[in-house]
N, C-alpha and C positions, 0 to 999 in steps of 0.2 A: 642573121643579124638581129640584134636586140632592139625592140622599140622603146622609145622614151615614154615614160608615163605622162599622159596628157595633163594630169593634175600638177605634177612637178614642173612641167613646161610652163603652165599657166602661172604658177607661183613665182618662178624665176622671172618671167616677163613682167609680172606685177611688181616685184621688188625692184627691178631695173627702172620701170616706169616711175615708181614712187621716189627712187633716188634722184632721177633726172628732174622730176617735178620739184622736189625739195631743193635741189641745187639751183634751179632756175628761179625759185621763189626766194632765194637769198639765204637758205639754211646752210650752215657750215659746221665743221667739226671743232672749231675753236673760236674764241671771241674776236681775235684780231682779223681772221679771215672773214668773219661775218661783218665786222665793221668796214673792211675794205670793199665788201659786196654791197654796202649801203648805196642806194642810187644817188645820194647827195654828196658822197665822198668822191672828189675828182680822182681819176685814174692815176694821175701823176703825183698823188699825195705822198708825203714823207711822214712817217710816224715820229712825233716829237716826244711823247710821253704817254703813259698808260697807268690807270689805277684799276687793280683787279679786286674783285669781290667773289664770294662763293656763288652768288647768283648771276654774275656777269662782269662787265668791265666798261670803263670809260676810256676812250682812245682819242688822243689829241693829234690831229694831223695838220700839216701845212702844205700848200700848193701854190703855184703861180696864180691860180684863180682866186683862192680864198682859204683862210684857216677854217677848219671844220672839226667839231667834236662829235663823235658817234658813240652811242650807247649800245652795247650788245648784251643780250639776255639769254641765259640758258633756257631751252624749252625742250619738251619731249625727252627729258632725262639726259641726253648726250648731245643734242644738236643746239646750235646757237643761231640767233637771228638778230639783226640790227634794223630796227624800224624807226629809231629816233636819232635825230642829228640837229646840231646847232651850228650856224656859221657865224664868223666874225669878219670884221673889215680889216683890210690891210691899212696900217698907219705907219708913217715913218717917225714915230715918236720915240724918245729915248727910253720909255718904259711903255709896254703894251700888253694887253690881255690877248693871248693867242688861243685860248680855248676854255671850255668849261660848260657845265650843265648841272641842272638840279632835277632830280627824279624822285617821285613818291608814287609807287605803284605796288600796293600790298606790302610784302616784306622787303621789296627792293626800294631802298632809300639811299640817296647819296647827294652830295653837293661837291662839285669839283671846280676849281678855277686854276688856270695855268698862266703864268706871267713871265714875260721875257724882259730883263733889265739890261739896258745898254747905256747907262749913265754911271760913270765911276764915282759920283758923289753919293749915290744911293748905297747905304750900308746894310739896311735890313727892311723887310716888309712885315706888316701886321695885317692879318686878314681874319675875318670871322665875325659871327654874331656876338653881341654883348654877352660876356660870361664864358665864351668859348673861342676866344681869339688865339690865333697861332702866329708866332713870330719866327721868321727864318732869315738867316743872314743872306744878303744878296749874292747871287752867283752870276756874274756877268756872262751874257750870251748863252747860258744854259737855262732851259725851262725850270721855273720854280712852281711846282704843283702843290696845291693845298687841297685836302679832302676831308670831308666829314661824313659820318654814317647816318646822316639825317638830311632831310630836304629843307634847305634854307633859301629864301628868296634872295636873289643877287643884290637887291637894294638894301639887304640887312647884313651883308658881309663887310661893308665899310673898308675896302682895301686902301691901305695907306703906305707910302714909302718915306723912309726917314734917312737922314745922314748919320754919321757916327756919333754926333752929339745929341741925337734925339730930336733934331729939328725936322718938322714935317716938310717934305719937298713936293710930293705928288699925292693926289687923291683920285680914285676911280669913281667917276660920277658922270651925270649928264651936265652939259654946258650950262643949262638953265634948269632950275628946280621945277618950274611950272610948265615946261615945254619939253617933252621927251621924243626924240627921234633916235632910233637905234644906232645910226651912224655917229651920233654925238656922245654915246656912252664910251668913254675912254679915259685915259690918265691925263689929268690937268695939273700943271704946276701950281703950287700955292703962292699966295702973295705975301707970305710972312717974311719979315726981315729980321 
């Protein structure tokens, strides 16, 4: 009977240990799996949308508990990990932000915001910083995701919803400009007549 080389046995055990440790630490073979392994993404989450980059991805999830956005980043050449997440509040508003994040970390830069429109009067949305605004036709009950390859503060995106005649219907903002509570950041109808 042939004996197994002790060095080979040790190498196999070490590789298995490293794989198990990596898996337990949240490392995965793709961005979506890493995002689902994020400790802050509820297990019953449903993927609503994703924005993929060569360095990683931004994944928009919804669950009974809360909407969550997770960012996955490639590391160690082929493994992915997700250490960043942002949660949102459930609101029964006719237009709501269901996800988004802003990231600036070395070459990894992005800003993503995902919006769900359930008001038939809304014809289109405009979102983005001054000089780089994006306009999209409203798509009822389907996520509308806007993305930039730069990090932009959310208060500089100025999201707005308009009707077919260009009348401003909703703005994404805080209830009061001088008092900010995260649960108050949402879409408010305008008072224009």
